[in-house]
C-alpha positions in Angstrom: 84.6 107.0 67.0 87.9 105.4 66.3 88.4 104.0 69.9 89.2 100.2 70.2 91.5 98.3 72.6 94.1 98.2 69.9 93.8 101.8 68.6 96.9 103.8 69.3 96.2 106.8 71.5 97.4 109.3 68.9 94.5 108.3 66.7 91.8 108.3 69.4 89.4 111.2 68.7 91.7 112.3 66.0 91.2 116.0 65.0 91.1 117.3 61.4 94.9 117.7 61.0 97.5 115.2 62.2 101.2 116.2 61.9 103.9 113.5 62.3 107.4 114.8 62.8 110.7 113.7 64.3 114.3 112.8 63.5 114.9 111.2 60.1 114.7 107.5 60.0 112.5 107.0 63.1 109.5 105.8 60.9 107.4 108.9 60.4 106.4 107.9 56.9 105.5 104.3 57.8 103.4 105.5 60.8 101.8 108.3 58.8 100.8 105.8 56.1 99.5 103.3 58.7 97.5 106.0 60.5 95.9 107.1 57.2 95.1 103.5 56.4 93.6 102.9 59.8 91.4 106.0 59.6 90.3 105.2 56.0 89.4 101.6 57.0 87.3 103.0 59.8 85.2 104.8 57.2 86.8 108.2 57.2 87.9 110.1 54.1 91.6 110.8 54.5 94.2 112.8 52.6 97.8 111.8 53.3 100.3 114.6 52.5 104.1 114.4 52.5 106.1 117.6 52.9 109.4 115.8 52.9 111.8 116.7 50.1 112.9 113.0 50.1 109.3 111.7 50.3 108.8 107.9 49.9 105.0 107.7 50.5 104.5 106.4 47.0 107.1 103.6 47.7 105.3 102.5 50.8 102.0 102.1 49.0 103.7 100.7 45.8 102.3 103.3 43.4 103.3 106.6 41.8 101.7 109.6 43.7 103.4 112.9 42.9 102.1 116.4 43.4 98.4 115.8 42.5 95.7 114.2 44.6 95.9 110.5 43.9 93.4 107.9 45.1 94.9 104.8 46.6 92.9 102.2 44.7 93.2 99.4 47.3 91.9 101.6 50.1 88.5 103.3 49.6 88.5 106.8 51.1 92.2 107.3 51.0 94.1 109.7 48.8 97.7 110.9 48.9 99.7 113.9 47.7 103.5 114.5 47.7 104.6 118.1 47.7 107.5 117.9 45.3 109.9 120.8 46.1 111.3 120.9 42.5 107.9 121.0 40.9 106.6 123.5 43.4 109.6 125.7 42.7 109.3 125.4 39.0 105.6 126.4 39.1 106.5 129.3 41.4 109.2 130.5 39.0 106.9 130.3 36.1 104.2 132.4 37.8 106.9 135.2 38.2 108.9 134.7 35.0 106.0 133.9 32.6 104.4 137.4 32.5 107.7 139.1 31.6 108.9 136.5 29.0 108.7 138.2 25.7 108.6 141.7 27.3 112.1 141.8 28.6 115.4 140.9 26.9 116.2 137.2 27.0 119.3 137.8 29.1 117.3 139.6 31.8 114.7 136.9 31.9 117.4 134.3 32.3 118.9 136.4 35.2 115.5 136.5 36.9 115.1 132.8 36.6 118.6 132.3 38.0 117.7 134.4 41.0 114.8 132.1 41.5 116.8 128.9 41.4 118.1 128.7 45.0 117.0 126.9 48.1 115.1 129.9 49.4 112.8 129.9 46.4 112.2 126.1 46.8 111.4 126.5 50.5 108.9 129.3 49.9 107.3 127.5 47.0 106.9 124.3 49.0 105.5 126.1 52.0 102.9 127.9 49.7 101.7 124.4 48.7 101.6 123.3 52.3 99.8 126.3 53.7 97.2 126.1 50.9 96.1 122.7 52.3 95.6 124.3 55.7 93.7 127.3 54.5 92.1 126.5 51.2 88.9 124.6 52.1 88.2 123.9 48.5 91.3 121.7 48.2 90.5 119.6 51.3 86.8 120.1 51.7 86.0 116.5 51.0 88.3 115.0 53.6 87.6 114.2 57.3 91.3 114.1 58.1 94.5 115.3 56.6 97.6 113.4 57.8 100.9 115.2 57.2 104.1 113.2 56.9 106.6 116.0 57.5 110.3 116.3 56.7 113.0 115.5 59.3 112.9 117.7 62.3 115.1 120.6 61.4 113.3 121.2 58.1 109.9 120.9 59.8 110.8 123.5 62.3 112.0 125.8 59.6 108.8 125.3 57.6 106.6 125.9 60.6 108.5 129.1 61.4 108.2 130.4 57.9 104.8 132.1 58.2 106.0 134.1 61.2 109.3 134.8 59.5 107.7 136.1 56.4 105.0 138.0 58.3 107.6 139.8 60.4 109.7 140.5 57.3 106.8 141.9 55.3 105.7 144.0 58.2 109.1 145.8 58.3 109.4 146.0 54.5 111.3 143.8 52.1 114.7 144.3 50.7 115.7 144.5 47.1 118.7 142.3 46.5 119.2 138.9 48.1 115.5 138.0 47.8 114.4 140.1 44.9 113.0 137.1 43.0 111.6 134.9 45.8 109.8 137.8 47.5 107.7 138.6 44.5 104.1 138.3 45.4 104.6 137.6 49.1 102.3 140.5 50.1 99.4 138.5 48.7 100.3 135.5 50.9 100.3 137.5 54.2 96.7 136.5 55.1 97.2 132.9 54.0 100.3 132.5 56.3 98.4 134.1 59.2 95.5 131.6 58.7 98.0 128.7 58.5 99.5 129.7 61.8 96.1 129.9 63.4 95.2 126.4 62.2 98.4 124.9 63.5 97.9 126.4 66.9 94.3 125.4 67.3 94.2 122.1 69.4 90.7 121.3 68.2 92.0 121.3 64.6 95.6 120.0 64.9 97.4 117.3 66.8 101.2 117.1 66.6 102.6 113.6 66.8 106.2 113.4 67.8 107.8 110.2 66.5 111.0 108.8 67.9 113.0 105.7 68.5 114.1 104.5 71.9 117.6 105.9 71.2 119.1 108.7 73.3 119.9 111.0 70.4 116.5 110.7 68.8 114.8 111.3 72.1 116.9 114.3 72.9 116.1 115.8 69.5 112.4 115.2 69.7 112.4 116.8 73.2 113.9 119.9 71.5 111.3 119.7 68.8 108.5 119.6 71.5 109.8 122.7 73.1 110.3 124.7 69.8 106.9 123.7 68.4 105.1 124.5 71.7 106.7 127.9 71.5 105.0 128.3 68.1 101.7 127.5 69.6 101.4 123.8 68.8 100.6 122.6 72.3 98.5 119.5 71.6 101.2 116.9 71.3 101.5 113.1 71.5 104.6 111.0 71.7 105.0 107.8 69.6 108.1 105.6 70.3 108.5 103.4 67.3 110.2 100.0 66.7 110.9 99.1 70.3 112.5 95.7 70.8 110.1 93.3 72.6 111.5 91.3 75.6 113.6 88.6 73.9 113.2 85.0 74.8 116.1 83.6 72.7 119.1 84.3 74.9 120.7 86.2 72.1 123.2 88.7 73.6 122.6 91.3 70.9 118.8 91.2 71.3 119.0 91.4 75.1 121.5 94.3 74.9 119.2 96.2 72.5 116.2 95.5 74.7 118.0 96.7 77.9 119.4 99.9 76.3 116.0 100.8 74.9 114.2 100.2 78.1 116.7 102.4 79.9 115.9 105.2 77.5 112.2 104.8 78.0 112.7 104.9 81.8 114.6 108.1 81.7 112.6 110.2 79.2 113.1 114.0 79.5 110.5 115.6 81.8 108.9 117.4 78.9 108.3 114.2 77.0 107.4 112.0 80.0 104.3 114.1 80.6 102.9 113.6 77.1 100.4 111.0 76.2 102.5 108.1 74.7 102.2 105.1 72.4 105.0 102.5 72.3 105.1 100.4 69.0 107.0 97.1 68.9 109.6 96.3 66.3 108.1 94.2 63.5 109.8 91.5 61.5 108.4 92.7 58.2 109.6 95.6 56.0 107.0 98.4 56.1 106.1 98.3 52.4 102.6 97.4 51.2 99.2 97.3 52.8 99.6 94.0 54.7 102.7 95.2 56.5 101.2 98.6 57.3 98.1 97.0 58.8 100.4 95.2 61.3 102.5 98.3 62.2 100.1 99.7 64.8 99.2 96.3 66.3 100.8 95.3 69.6 102.3 91.9 68.6 105.7 92.0 66.9 106.5 88.3 66.9 107.5 87.0 63.4 105.8 84.1 61.6 107.9 80.9 62.2 108.2 80.4 58.5 110.0 83.7 58.1 112.8 82.9 60.6 116.0 81.3 59.1 117.4 78.3 60.8 120.9 79.8 61.1 122.6 83.2 61.1 122.3 85.0 57.8 125.5 85.2 55.7 126.5 88.6 54.3 127.0 88.5 50.5 130.6 88.3 49.3 132.2 91.4 48.0 131.6 93.7 51.0 134.2 95.2 53.2 134.3 96.9 56.6 134.9 100.5 57.6 138.5 99.8 58.5 139.3 98.9 54.8 137.7 102.2 53.7 139.8 104.1 56.3 143.0 102.4 54.9 142.2 103.6 51.4 141.3 107.1 52.5 144.4 107.5 54.7 146.7 106.6 51.8 145.7 109.9 50.1 146.7 112.0 53.2 144.1 114.7 52.7 140.8 115.5 51.0 137.1 116.1 51.4 134.9 113.2 52.6 131.1 113.7 52.6 128.5 111.4 54.1 125.1 111.7 52.4 121.8 110.0 52.6 118.3 110.0 54.0 117.7 111.1 57.6 118.2 108.5 60.3 120.5 106.2 58.3 123.6 107.0 60.5 125.4 109.6 58.4 126.6 111.4 61.6 127.8 108.2 63.2 129.7 107.1 60.0 131.2 110.5 59.6 132.4 110.6 63.2 133.8 107.1 63.1 135.8 107.9 59.9 137.1 111.2 61.4 138.2 109.5 64.6 139.9 106.6 62.8 141.8 109.0 60.5 142.8 111.3 63.4 144.1 108.4 65.4 146.4 107.6 62.5 148.0 111.1 63.1 146.3 112.8 60.2 144.8 116.2 60.8 141.0 116.1 60.4 138.2 118.7 60.5 134.8 117.1 61.2 131.8 119.3 60.6 128.1 119.2 59.7 125.5 121.0 57.7 122.6 119.3 59.4 120.1 121.6 61.1 119.5 118.9 63.7 123.2 118.0 64.2 124.4 116.1 67.2 128.1 115.6 66.4 129.3 116.5 69.9 126.9 114.0 71.4 128.0 111.2 69.0 131.7 111.9 69.7 131.2 112.1 73.5 134.8 113.4 73.8 137.8 114.5 71.9 140.9 113.0 70.3 144.2 114.4 69.1 144.3 115.8 65.6 140.5 116.2 65.4 138.8 119.6 65.1 135.0 119.6 65.4 132.6 122.3 64.2 129.1 122.9 62.9 127.8 125.1 60.1 125.1 126.7 62.2 122.7 128.6 60.0 122.0 131.2 62.8 125.6 131.8 63.5 126.7 131.9 59.9 123.8 134.3 59.0 124.8 136.8 61.8 128.5 136.5 60.7 127.5 137.3 57.1 125.3 140.2 58.2 128.0 141.8 60.2 130.6 141.3 57.4 128.3 142.9 54.8 127.4 145.8 57.1 131.1 146.5 57.8 132.1 146.2 54.1 129.2 147.9 52.4 127.6 149.9 55.2 130.6 151.9 56.3 130.2 154.3 53.3 126.4 154.6 53.5 124.4 157.4 55.1 121.8 156.6 57.8 119.0 155.9 55.4 121.2 153.7 53.2 122.5 151.7 56.1 118.9 151.2 57.3 117.9 150.0 53.9 120.9 147.5 53.8 120.0 146.2 57.3 116.4 145.7 56.2 117.6 143.7 53.2 119.8 141.5 55.4 116.8 140.6 57.6 115.4 138.6 54.8 115.2 134.8 55.5 117.0 134.3 52.2 120.2 135.8 53.6 120.6 132.4 55.4 121.0 130.6 52.1 123.9 132.8 51.1 125.6 132.6 54.5 125.4 128.8 54.8 126.7 128.5 51.2 129.8 130.6 52.0 130.6 128.6 55.1 130.1 125.3 53.1 132.4 126.6 50.4 135.1 127.4 52.9 135.3 123.9 54.4 135.2 122.4 50.9 138.4 124.2 50.1 140.1 123.1 53.3 140.4 119.6 51.9 143.4 120.7 49.9 145.6 120.6 53.1 143.9 118.2 55.5 141.0 115.8 55.8 137.6 117.4 56.0 134.7 115.1 56.9 131.3 116.6 56.3 128.2 115.1 57.9 125.6 116.5 55.5 122.0 117.2 56.3 119.2 114.8 55.2 119.0 114.3 51.4 116.6 117.1 50.6 118.7 119.7 52.4 121.9 118.5 50.8 120.5 118.7 47.3 119.4 122.2 47.9 122.8 123.1 49.2 124.4 121.5 46.1 121.9 123.4 44.0 123.1 126.7 45.5 126.7 125.6 44.8 125.8 124.9 41.2 124.0 128.2 40.9 127.1 130.0 42.1 129.3 128.0 39.7 127.0 128.9 36.7 127.0 132.5 37.7 130.9 132.6 37.8 131.1 130.9 34.4 128.6 133.4 33.0 130.5 136.4 34.4 134.1 135.2 33.6 133.5 133.5 30.3 136.7 132.1 28.9 138.6 133.3 32.0 136.9 130.8 34.2 139.8 128.4 33.7 141.8 130.5 36.2 139.3 129.8 39.0 138.2 126.7 40.8 134.7 126.9 42.2 133.4 124.8 45.1 131.3 122.8 42.6 134.4 122.0 40.6 136.1 120.6 43.8 133.0 118.5 44.5 133.2 117.1 41.0 136.9 116.2 41.4 137.2 112.6 42.5 140.8 113.3 43.7 139.6 116.0 46.0 136.1 114.7 47.1 134.9 111.3 48.2 131.1 111.0 48.6 129.9 108.2 50.7 126.2 107.3 50.4 125.0 105.9 53.7 121.9 103.7 53.8 120.2 100.9 55.7 119.7 97.3 54.4 116.0 97.9 53.7 114.1 98.4 50.5 113.0 102.0 50.9 116.3 103.5 52.2 118.2 101.7 49.3 115.7 103.0 46.7 116.1 106.6 48.1 119.9 106.2 48.1 119.7 105.2 44.5 117.7 108.3 43.7 120.3 110.4 45.5 123.1 108.8 43.5 121.3 109.7 40.3 120.9 113.3 41.4 124.6 113.4 42.3 125.6 112.0 38.9 123.5 114.6 37.1 125.4 117.2 39.0 128.7 115.6 37.8 129.5 114.0 41.2 130.2 110.2 41.2 129.6 108.5 44.6 132.8 106.9 45.8 131.4 104.3 48.1 128.2 103.0 49.7 127.9 102.3 53.4 125.1 99.9 54.5 124.7 100.7 58.2 123.4 98.8 61.2 123.2 95.4 59.5 121.8 92.5 61.5 123.2 90.0 59.1 126.7 91.3 59.8 126.0 91.2 63.5 125.4 87.4 63.3 122.3 87.5 65.5 120.3 84.3 66.5 117.2 86.0 67.9 114.1 85.0 65.8 112.8 88.5 65.4 116.2 89.9 64.4 116.9 86.9 62.2 113.7 87.4 60.3 114.8 91.1 59.7 118.3 90.0 58.8 117.0 87.6 56.1 115.3 90.5 54.4 118.7 92.3 54.2 120.4 90.0 51.7 118.3 91.2 48.8 119.1 94.8 49.4 122.8 94.2 50.0 123.0 92.2 46.8 121.2 94.9 44.9 123.7 97.5 46.1 126.7 95.3 45.2 125.3 94.4 41.8 123.8 97.7 40.6 125.1 100.6 42.6 128.5 100.5 44.3 132.2 100.0 43.3 132.8 99.9 47.1 130.2 98.5 49.4 130.9 98.7 53.2 128.8 96.8 55.7 128.6 98.1 59.3 127.0 95.7 61.8 124.5 96.7 64.4 126.3 97.0 67.8 124.9 96.0 71.1 125.6 99.5 72.5 124.7 102.7 70.7 127.9 103.9 68.9 128.3 107.0 71.0 131.7 108.1 72.3 135.2 107.7 70.8 135.7 104.2 72.1 132.4 103.0 70.6 133.2 104.7 67.3 136.6 102.9 67.3 134.7 99.6 67.9 132.4 100.5 64.9 135.4 100.8 62.6 136.9 97.6 63.9 133.8 95.5 63.7 134.1 94.5 60.1 132.2 91.9 58.1 134.3 89.0 59.3 135.2 90.3 62.7 133.3 89.7 66.0 130.8 92.4 67.0 131.6 94.0 70.5 128.9 93.2 73.0 
C-alpha cells in the first residue's frame, strides 16, 4: 500500500482512476506528473493522460509524448499519453470523409470536411479518445492506475457533461443542420458514453482531486467545480492546495503579506471544501520541470538550497516596460480591440481588467468582456468605474438567445411538425458553437467606435474560437468569391493590427513561456501578429529579499531575457503585489507598479 508519513492523502489507497482538475495555472499538470511518478516508483504500472488542449506533460518530463502511449524511459512502469485535440479531430474527420472520398463530387467532400472543422467536432473527437480510456479495457488493461491531467475547469466540466448531453440528444433524435457532420456515428457511441459516466461516478474506481491555490478566486472556482461534479455523480473528492507560502523567517514584507493572505484564505474555505479531505503543498524554490524537481513537489519541506539564493534582489533585464507605458500607447489610438490571451492561470483576467480600468479612467469608453467559461471578471473588478461597461459571453445565455432568434425567424412560417423538427435541431450541443461565435463577432466589431477589451478563455478554448472565426471567413470567401472585397469578416478585423492588439500573457517560468511561444506561432499561422507580451507576477520586479522568493526570482531572468530576445517587440513586466489585485484600487496599483516603481505593500 502507498501509505507513508510523507504520502499525500490523495494518493493513499489510490483507486484505478485519478482525475486532477482545477482552475488553470494552479499546478494540475505538475501534481499529476508528480503523482504518477510517486505511484510508479512505488512499483505500480501507471498511465498518465492529459486531456488539456494546451497540454505540457511532455515539457515537464522533458520528452516528446503525443497521442500514442509513450514510456517514460527514466521511470520504469510509467507511460504517458497526450490527447491532442487537432489530431483527434483530424482522425474523426477522416473516419467520416474517407468512405465518401471518390464517391461524391470533390466540392461536396470539401463541404463535408468544412462542416467537420469547428470546435464542436474537436470536442466530440477529443472526448471519444478520453472515454475510450475509461471503457476500453484493452487500451489500459496493463496499468494499475490511470492519472488524468485535465483541462482547466470550464473545459473539464463541459467534457464530463458531454456523455449526458449526447445521450439526451440522441434519445430525443438528432437534427440535420448545425451538427450534420459531427453527429455522424454517435449512435454507435451511446453505450460507450454510458459506461464512461458509470466509471466516473463509481467511488471505488475514480477519485476526483480538486487542485487549487490559496487564492480567493481559485478557491471560489474550485468550490463551484466541486458542486457541479458532485451533481454529475463524482462524489469521491479530495482537495489539494498547491504552492502555499511557508511561514517566512526573513522579515520580507512581501513574503509576510503573501503568507498572511494565503492563511486567511485557508482559514475561511467555503463549507463544501472545508469538509473534504485535504493536502496542503508548500511553495518550492525550483521550477517543476524534470524528475528531480517533481520528486520534491509532494514533499513537505519547501526551503531552498542556500546555494540557489542570490545575495541581493534580482535585477529585471533592461528593455522591459510597465503596464502604464502600454496604456499610454493604447490610449493614443482612442479605440480598438484589445485581447489578452494565454494559458489558464497566468492572469489574463487581471491584466484585461487593469487595462480596461486604466483606459476608462482616462475618459475613454471601454467595454470589458470575457469568453472564458470560468470567468470571474466581476470578482476581479470588485466595483465599477465611469466609462466602463462589463459583460460576459455566457455560452448558456448566448445559446438560448440564438435559439429564440432562429425560432422567431425561421419557425414562424413552419407548421407544427416543421417547428418541432427545428427545435430538435437547436437542442444540439453544437448550437452553442454558433451562438458563442456570433456574440464574439459582435464585440470584435465594436472596436471600431470604442475600446473593447476581451479576456479570452485559456489557450485551447481561444484557438477553437479562432478556428470557428476562420471557418466562417473561408465560407464567406467561398460564397462571395470576387465580391468578398465589399465585406469585412471578424477574422479580417483580428488580422488588422490597426484594429486589434493581441497581448500574450504569461508567467516568468519555463513552461508558461514555452506554451506562450506555441500560442504565438498558432496566431501567426492565422495571420495574427501578437502586439505585446505581458510577463505577470514577477518576483524579480517586486524586489523581494526573502530567500525562497529570491531563489524563484533568480530563475525568472532566463525566461524574461528569452522573451525579450526571441519573442516580443514590447515586453511588459508586472510585479507580484503583496495583496491580490482584486478591486478597482488594486488594479490601479497594478498599472502604476512598473518595473522601476515601488510595489504597493
